[in-house]
N, C-alpha and C positions, 0 to 999 in steps of 0.2 A: 416462596417456591419450594416444592418438596423434592422434585427429581429433575435432574439436568443431563441432557446428552451432550457429550463433548467429542468432537471429531477434528483432527489436525491434518492438513495437507502438509507434510513434512518439507516438501520442496518448494512451496509457494515463496515467492519473492526472490528466489536464488539468482535469477537472471538479471536483477536490477543493477547492482554495482559494477557488473561485468559488461554492461551496456547492451544486453539482449532484450530489454524492454518487455520482459516476460519469460516464463519458463516452459509454456505449453509447447510440447514437441521438441524442447531444446535443453533437456536436462543433462544429457552427455556433454553437450557443448558448454553448458554453464559450468560443469564440473572440471572440464578441461581448462576453462579459463581461471580456474581457482575459486569459484563461487562458494560461499559458506551458507549454510542453512540459517535462517532467521526466524522461521515459524516457531520452532520448539520453545525458544526463549520468549517469544510473545504470547504463547499459549500459557506458560508459567506465570508470566506477569498478570494475565487476565484472571487466571484461576487463584492466584494468591490474593488479588483484590476481592475476588468473590468470597474466598474463605474468611477473610476478615469480618465479613458481614453476614455469611451464611454457612458457618463452620459445619452444621449438621445436614446440610443438603446431601442427597444421595446422588453421587455422580456416576452415570453410566458411560462407558467409553470403549474404543477400540484398543487393541493391544499395542504395546510398545510405543513407537514414536508417532502413532496416530492419536495419541491422546493419553495413554496410560502413564507413560513417563512423566509428562508435565503435571498430571493430576497428583501423582504421588510426591513430586518435588514441591508442590504447593501445599502439602500436607493432608491431602485427602486418601482414603483407601477406597479407590474407585472400584465399581463392578464392571470387569471386562466382559462384554457381551458380543465382540466380534474379533475374529483373528484376520488380520490382513492377508491377502492371498486365498482366502477361502470363498471370495465372492462368486467366482464361476469357474468351473473346471474347463470351460471352452475358451475363457479369455486369459491370454498371457499378460502378466503384470507389465505395465508400460515401462518401467523404469529399473528393472534388475531382477535379482532372484527374490525368493520368498523372504518376506520380512518378519515372519512370525518366529523370531529367535530371541534369546535373552540379550544379545548385543546388535543393535541395528544402527547402522550409519545414517543419520538423517538426511545426508546428501545422496544416499544410494538406497532408499528404503525398500524398493521393490514393491511399491504400492501403485495402485491405479485409480481413476475416477470411479470405477465400479466398486472399489473398496469404500469410497466414501459414501456412495449410495447405499451400499449394503449395511454399513454401520448405522446410518440414519434409519434405515428400516428396522434394524434391531432395536434402536432407541424407542420407535414408535411402539413396538411390541411391549415395552416397558412403561407406556403411558408417561413419557416425560413431559414436564411442563414447558420446556424451552430446548431448542437445539442451538447450542454455542458452537460455531465453527471457526476455524482458524485458517485463513487462506486469502484469496482474492476473488475476482468476479467469476472465474471459471468454478472455483469451489462453490460459490454462492449459487450458481446455476444447478450444479449436481445436487446440493441439499434442497433447493427449492423444487426440483423435479420430483423428488420422492414425496415432499410434504404436499405437493399439489395432487399427486396421485392418490395420496390418502385422504383427501378431502380439504386440505389446506387450512385446517383449524390450529395446528400446533404452530406457535411462533418461532422464528429463527432470528439469531443475531450473530453478526460477524465480528471477529477479531482481526483488524487489518494486518495482513502479512504479504499480500501480493504486490506485484509491481503496478499493476492497473486497478483502481478502485473506482469504478463508474457507478456502482449500485448504491442505493441509499438505505442499505441494511446493515451498515457497519457502525460499530462505536467509533468515535474520533481517535482514540488511543486504545491499546490493550487494556490498560487500567480502567478506563471509562467503561469499556464492554464488560468487564467483571463487576464493576459497580452497578451497571444498569441491570445485568442479569439477576443480581441479588436483590434489587429494590423495585423493579418496574411493578406497576399495578394494572396497566392497561396497554393495549396494543393498537396499532393502526396499519393499514395497508401502505406498503412501500414497494418500489420498483427494484427489480433485479435486471440489470443490463450486462451486456458482455460485448466485447469488441473482438474483431479478427485480428490476432496478434501478428500473423504474417504481414497483413496490410499496414498494422501499426509499426512494424519494423521498417516499413517502406515510407513512413511519414503520413499515412492515410489513416483517419480514424472512421471506421465503420461501426457504429454502436448499434445494438439491437436489443429491444425490450424482450426479455425472456420470460419473466414471471411477475405476478403481483402477489405478495406475501404479507402476513401479519408480522409486525416487528415491534418490539417493546417501545413506548413512547418516552423520550427523554430529551432534554436539550443536547446531550452529547452523542446523539445519533446523527452522523453526518448526511447531508442532503447529497443527491446525486451531482455529478458534475454538469455544470450548465455552461452555455456560451454566453459571455457578456456582450452587451451591445456597446456601440460607440467607437469612434475612430481612434486609433493610436498613432496616427501619422504624425501629430505635432509632438506627442511624447517622444517618438523614435527620433524625430529631428532634433529635438532639444538635447537628448541624451548624446547623439552624435557628435554635435557641436562641442561638447564639453569632454570628449575622450582625451585621456591622459597618454601621450605617446610612450611614456616610460612604464605603463603598467600592462600587466597581462590580464585579460579578461576571460572569465569562464562564463559563457552564455548558456543558461539553462533552456529547457524546451518551452514550446508554446508559441502562439502567433504573436503575442506582444513583444517578447523578446527577439522573436524571428524578424519582426519589423525594424528593430534597431540594427540587427545584423545586416539586413537588406540595405539599410540606409548607410551602412559602412562599406557596402560592396561585397559582402559575404553571402555566399549561397548557404542559407541556414539548414541544418537538419532539424526539421520542425519538432520532432519527438525526441531528438538527443541533445547532447551536450557538445558544444564547440569551444575550442581554446584559441585565442587570438591575441596577437600582439604586433604592434607597428606595421599593420597592414598585411600581416601574414597569418593564415590559419595554421596553427601548430598541431591541431588535432581535431578531427571532425567526427561526429557521433561517437564520442570517445567513452571508453570504460573508466572506472576509477583509477586503475593502474596507469592507463594512457594519459589521463589528466595529470596525475602526480608526476609522471616522467617529464612533462614539458613545463609544469607550473613554476614560474620564476617569480620572486617578489620584487616589487609590491604587486599584489594581485586583487582583483575585484570580481566577486561573483555577482552575476546578474540573473535574477529570477523574477517570476511573476506568480502569484497565487492561482491555484487551481480554482476556477470559478464555482461558486456555491459551497466549496468546502474550506478554502482559505489557507491551504497548506503551502508554505513556501519551500519546505524540504520534508522528504519522506513520502511523496506521492509522485510517481512518474519521473522522479530525478535522483533515484538512489546513487547514481554515479557521483553525484556531489555529496560524498560521504563525510563523516566527521573528520577524517584525515585531510580531505580536501578543504573543508571549512576552517580547520585549524591553521592551514597554510595561507589562507587569505587574510588580508588585514582590512578588507572593506566588503560589505554586502549591500548591493543596491537592489531594492525591490520596486518594481514598476507595474503599474496597473491603471487602467482607466477609472475615472470616478465611478462610472456606472458599475463597474465589477466591485469596487470597494463597497458601494452602496449596498450590494447583495451579499456581502460577506460578514461584515460587523467586527471580526477579528482575524488576526493571522494565526496560523498554527505551525508547529514543527514536531517532527516525529523521525529523529535520525537513527534511532537505536542506541543512542548514547545519552543518557540522562544528564550528564554533566554539560555536554554541548548544547542540549535543549535548554536547559537552565540559563546558560550563558545568552542564548539567542532571545529568551523571553524578556518582555519589557516593551518600551515604545519603539517603533520603527518608523523612519521617515520613508514615505512611499511616493515616488514621483508619478504624478497623475497626467502631466502635460509638458509643453515646451518649458515653462517656467514655474509651474505649480507643483506643490507637494502637499501631503497630507500625513499627519501622525496617525498611526494605527498600532493598537497594541498586540503584541505577540503573546499568546496565552498557552 
């Protein structure tokens, strides 16, 4: 690869730990709740992995937090071909003042989706071999729109930074994305999907196919989220029978964990995190800080892998942060056998490499009333 276009959505994923399940239209609220940017660090990780393999690659990017800073921190001297805020004189940036300054707060960058699209158009003017973007499904849609309008021949690859990752165009981790960008030799068509965040916050998933785009072929490009088949009734019943009344339980999102909560008489928040002890819901649809405020030891975190991707932490449950994981002395992973058959391995991506390393290894997964299976966390 000779030339790469890099664009970063600096606010991607900010809503996760504070319980917003996404940042679209909610940047001000995320900041009010104390959300911290995660996309810039993930961009730097991906580009550092790229530079170890392709130090002479020409990197085209947008100014400041939309790519320039991360590229320089990774050791590149990028060519800045777009200034945020210059996309349209008619469109007011969605998230604040003009970001084209020497010191830009990633949490308040003053950029919009149109800045992302305009940056990608600038990359195409320079005949890049790949567009590497940092964000979530919304950013993927913005990039795909431009690439399809240009004929759809330039491939794209995502560095996962958003709360919701339903598209099959992302590297499994930021480092994987950087490695794939450096080493890929062919591409295949993959789906770009997005969901309605307003409905998602209310517990309803409305997924829509937005585009079909070429993506580098590699084992570490994740599949799209899939719905697993098979009943979880016996699993939920078995788990509920073994509840320890002296423990605090942190129940992650998803229908499998929700079935356990229902068995316990809890009205689950399907896409949120609930905290429960001794028959009482201590926090419902909780943010990281709300979980930590009520979390008493001993504590058990109950999670189920995202179907098709295998993530038990770092996708859709950012509220269960490294701080929450450190406070718990037990992690229970639950999944139907059908779901595990389609995964192969479990994955973690907590933004804390030390915590990720501690979680890696063999994990016992409850698959039924009495049955378990050992699955490796990689």
